[in-house]
C-alpha positions in Angstrom: -16.3 11.3 -3.9 -15.3 9.6 -6.3 -13.8 5.9 -6.7 -11.0 7.3 -8.1 -10.2 9.8 -5.6 -11.3 7.1 -2.9 -8.9 4.7 -4.0 -6.0 6.9 -4.3 -6.9 8.2 -0.4 -6.5 4.4 0.6 -3.5 3.8 -1.2 -2.0 6.4 0.6 -3.2 5.1 3.7 -1.2 2.3 3.2 1.2 1.3 6.4 4.2 0.7 4.7 4.1 3.6 2.3 3.3 6.3 4.6 6.5 4.8 6.8 8.6 5.1 3.7 7.4 8.4 2.9 7.4 10.4 5.9 10.0 8.9 7.6 12.7 7.9 5.1 12.7 9.7 2.5 13.7 12.8 4.1 11.0 15.1 3.8 11.1 14.8 -0.4 7.7 12.8 0.3 6.7 10.7 -2.4 9.5 11.7 -5.2 12.6 11.1 -3.0 10.9 7.4 -2.4 12.4 5.5 -5.6 15.7 4.7 -3.5 14.0 4.3 -0.7 12.3 1.8 -1.9 14.7 0.0 -3.5 16.5 -0.3 0.1 12.9 -2.0 1.6 13.2 -4.4 -0.9 17.0 -5.2 -0.3 16.6 -5.2 3.3 13.1 -7.7 2.9 14.6 -9.6 0.9 12.1 -9.1 -2.3 12.4 -6.9 -5.5 11.6 -3.5 -6.3 8.5 -4.2 -8.0 6.9 -6.6 -4.9 7.4 -3.3 -2.2 5.8 -1.6 -5.1 2.6 -3.7 -5.5 2.3 -4.1 -1.8 2.4 -0.3 -1.4 -0.4 -0.2 -3.8 -2.7 -2.8 -2.6 -2.1 -5.5 -5.6 -0.6 -8.0 -3.3 -0.1 -8.8 0.6 3.2 -9.5 2.1 3.8 -13.1 2.9 3.7 -13.5 7.0 8.0 -14.2 6.5 7.3 -10.8 5.2 6.0 -9.4 8.0 7.9 -10.8 10.1 10.7 -8.4 8.8 8.8 -5.5 8.1 8.0 -5.3 11.6 11.5 -6.1 12.7 12.2 -3.3 10.6 9.4 -0.4 10.4 7.2 -1.7 13.2 4.6 -2.6 10.7 2.1 -5.5 12.0 0.1 -8.1 10.1 -3.2 -6.3 12.1 -2.4 -2.7 11.1 -1.9 -3.5 7.4 -5.2 -6.4 7.6 -6.9 -3.2 9.2 -5.6 -1.0 6.2 -6.5 -3.7 3.5 -10.4 -4.2 4.7 -10.7 -0.7 4.1 -10.2 -0.9 0.3 -12.9 1.0 -1.7 -15.6 -1.0 -3.8 -16.3 0.1 -7.3 -19.8 -0.4 -7.5 -21.3 -0.6 -11.6 -24.9 2.1 -11.5 -27.7 -1.0 -11.1 -29.5 -1.1 -14.5 -33.4 -0.5 -14.7 -35.5 -2.4 -16.0 -36.1 -2.3 -19.4 -32.7 -0.7 -20.8 -30.3 -2.0 -22.7 
């Protein structure tokens, strides 16, 4: 499996993304997620961009936000970090001696 496919699979496994996609978008899948992300941001007290960055693994919520995510959606910091630790790595091929 290529890195891009592994990374996409990893992003789809994000606990918040899964919850919002499965539970809150009324069966619309990711297409119906924009309004749900906006509502999540308002509920947690952050921007829509912040929620999106959490969902793509660019940043991790602060502990005060984990408390709110747990209260609203049942997402624990432990579950989040289990997901975070499974992030795929992109390893460049080793150069062989004598090659440029």
